[in-house]
N, C-alpha and C positions, 0 to 999 in steps of 0.2 A: 419789294423783293430785293434781295441782296445776294452777294456771292461770298464764298469763303475761299481764300487762297491757301494752298498747301505747299510748304517748302520742300524742295528737293535739293539734295547735295550730290552733285555729279550725276544726277539723273537716275539714281538707284533707289528702287523700292522693293521690299520683299513681297512675296505673294500674299502673305497675311495682311500687310499694309494695304495692298491693292483691294483685297476683299473688304476691308473696313471702309475704305474710300467709296467703293462701289455700293455698299450697303447704305451709307449715309446719303449718297447721291439719289438712290432709289427712294429712300424713306422721306427725305426732306427737300430734294430738288426735283428735277424733271427726268431723272434717270440718266443724264448725260454728264460726262466729265470732260473738261477742256484741258488739253495739254498746253502748258505755257512755253514761251520762248526760253525760259530759264530752267527748263527741265523739271518743272513742278506741275501741279494740277490746280484747277479751280472748279468748284462746284457752284453752278449758277442757279438762279431762280429759286432761292430759298426764301420762303415767306418770313417776314420780320419776327413773328412770334416763335419761329422755330430755330432762329439763329443760335441761341444759347444752347439748346439741346443738341444741335448738330455739332457745335464746337466741343461740347463736353464729350460726346461719343468719339469724336476724332482724337482728342487729346488723351482720353482714357485708353485708347488703343495704341498710344505711342506715336501718334501723328503730330508733327510740328507744323504750326500754322505759319504762313508766309508773312512778308513785310511789304509795306508800301510807304510812300512819302520819302522825306529826306533822311535816309539811313541806309546802312548796309543791307544788301539783298542776298538771296541765295546764290551759292557758288555754282557756276557752270563748269563742267569738265568733260573731256573725251575719255574713252576707256583707258588710254595710256599704255605703257609698256607691258602691263599685266595681260593685255588682250591683243593689242594691235602690233603687227610686225614692224610698223614704222615708228612705234612709240619709243622715244629716247628716255623719257622720265616717267616715273610712277605718278599718277594723277589723283587717284581716289582718296588716299589718306592725306595727301597734300591739300586737297579741296576741303576735307573734313577739318583739318587744323585751321585753315583760313576762315572757314565758317564759324568755328568756335571763337575766333578772335574778332570778327567784324560783322557778323549777322546782327541786325537791328541796332548797330552802333550809330548814334546820332551824327549827322554830317550836314554840310550846307545844302546838299542836294542828294540825289540818288548816288549810291556808291556800289558799283558792280565789279565783280572779279570773275575772271575766267582762266582756266588752266588747260593748256593743250600739250599733249605729249610730244609733239614735233611741229615743224613749220608747215605741215599740211593745213594747220589753222582751223581744224574742224569745229572747235568750240568757240572760234572767233575771238581770241584774246585781244586782237588789235582793235576790237570794237567795244572794249570794256574800259572802265576807269583804271583798272589794274589788270594787266594780262601777263600770265606766266607761260612761257613756251620752252619746251625742251629743245636743245641744240647740241650738235656734235661737230667738232672740227676734224676733218679727215686728213690723213697723211699717207702719201704714196710710198710703197715699198718696192723699189726698183727690182730687187732680187726675185720677188715673187711674180712680178708682172709678166704676162704672156703676150702683151701688145695686141689685145683684141679690140681696143678702143671703145668698148662698151660704155665705160664711164663717161667718155666724151658725148656719146649719143644720149645717155639717160639723164645727164645733168640738166635740170629744168631752167637754169639761169646761164648756161654756157660758161660756167666758171672754170671748167677743165679744158685745157687745150694741149696739143702735142707739138713739141718743138725739139729738134735735135735728139730724137728718140727718147725724149723724156716727157712725162705728163706733169703739167704745171697747173697748180691751183691758184686762181685769182681770188685773193681774200676779200677784195672789194665786192665781187659778184657772188661769192659763196653765201648761201642763206642757212648753212649749218643743218641741212636736212638729213644728211647721211644716206641719200639714195645711192651714191657711188659705192658706199660701204656695203649696203644691202644687196646690190646687184653684181658686184665683182665676183666672178666665178672662182677666183683663186685667193681671195682675201688680200689682194695687193693694196687695197685701200683699207686703212685701219683707223680706229678712233684715237686721235692724239689727246683729245680733251673733250669732255662732255659736261653740260651744266644747264643752268636756267638762263633764258633771255627774258628781261623785264621790259614790258611796254607800259607806258603811263599816258593817261588822258584820252583814251578812246571813248567815243560815244556815237550813237546813231541819232534817231529822233529828228527834230526839226532843224538842228544845226549840226550835221554830221562832222565828225573829226576822227581820223584814224589815230591810234595810239602812237606815241613817239617811242622809238627804241632807245631806252635809257641806258641799258647795260647788257652786254652779251656774255654768255658762258660764265655766269656766277657759279662758283664752285661749291658753295655750301648752302644748305637750307637756312642756317643761322643768318648768314649774310643777306640772303633773299628776304627773309622775314623782317630783318632790321630795315632794309630799304623800303619795303612796303609800309612799315610802321612810320618811317620818316615821311613818306608820301601822304599817308592818311593824316598825320599831324599837321603837315604843311597845308593840306586842303582845309582842315578844320580851322586853322589859324588865318588863312588868307582868302578862303572862298566866301563869296557873297551868297545870300539866301537864294536858293534854287539855281545857282550857277553850277554847272557841271565841272568836274575836275580839270578836264582838258581846256575849257574856256578860261578857267582860273589861271592855268599855267601860261596861256597865251597873253592874257591881260597883264600878268605879273612880269612877264618876260621869260620865255621858255629857257633860254640858256642860263639865266640867273637862277631860275627855280630849280633846274636840274642840278646845278652845282651845289645848291643847298641840300637837296634831297640825297644826293650821292656823297655828300661830305667832301666835295672837291674844292680845292683852293682856286 
């Protein structure tokens, strides 16, 4: 008996696709569908003689099969700014573009990408080989402020303090989440700049490693995609067989590797 893995991109499936998956699970499996950690599905307990027929029925219905082994996997993403009030960036089309570029691409080991609309980190970008997270840099408008101190109370990292009747943002503590902007009743906190934060080298498994924050507030998708391309090419060039990207960075020398990937002297 075997299983068939079904690819998801940002966790979205149409009702028609779900019907096809359900039909195949009833016809060739045991009637159950397993939801994977990467927002896809697996149909378990398919007898070996039925694998080909099940595969054909899925693919003829427009269902894409998943990947395993040392290559790009399906892209995980949260709902993003189109759905979530905390979302800073759009995530779904971004995930689709990244999937087109990296799904099933050969690599030294697994290569996983996740996209999160904001630092709430719902899709866990810091646990993936490449993580993209929306971020926003807030700016205080003294003229609009009514001195309610709500921003001080809601900031999750205590990055905002009050001194001499002014509200001060500590850029070292700020995680670019925009909660001060969302909660200010008079819009005294505004977005000065928004963009993408790029994390590299995250992984869980037997040797966990959180992703390294490589660059914050990347202003264009073009720059973001170029940096991800640089990271993937670095991994293909320097990575050892079955070595995850983060462990490759550490072995090579993290600071040296990031300078190469970010094109910094």
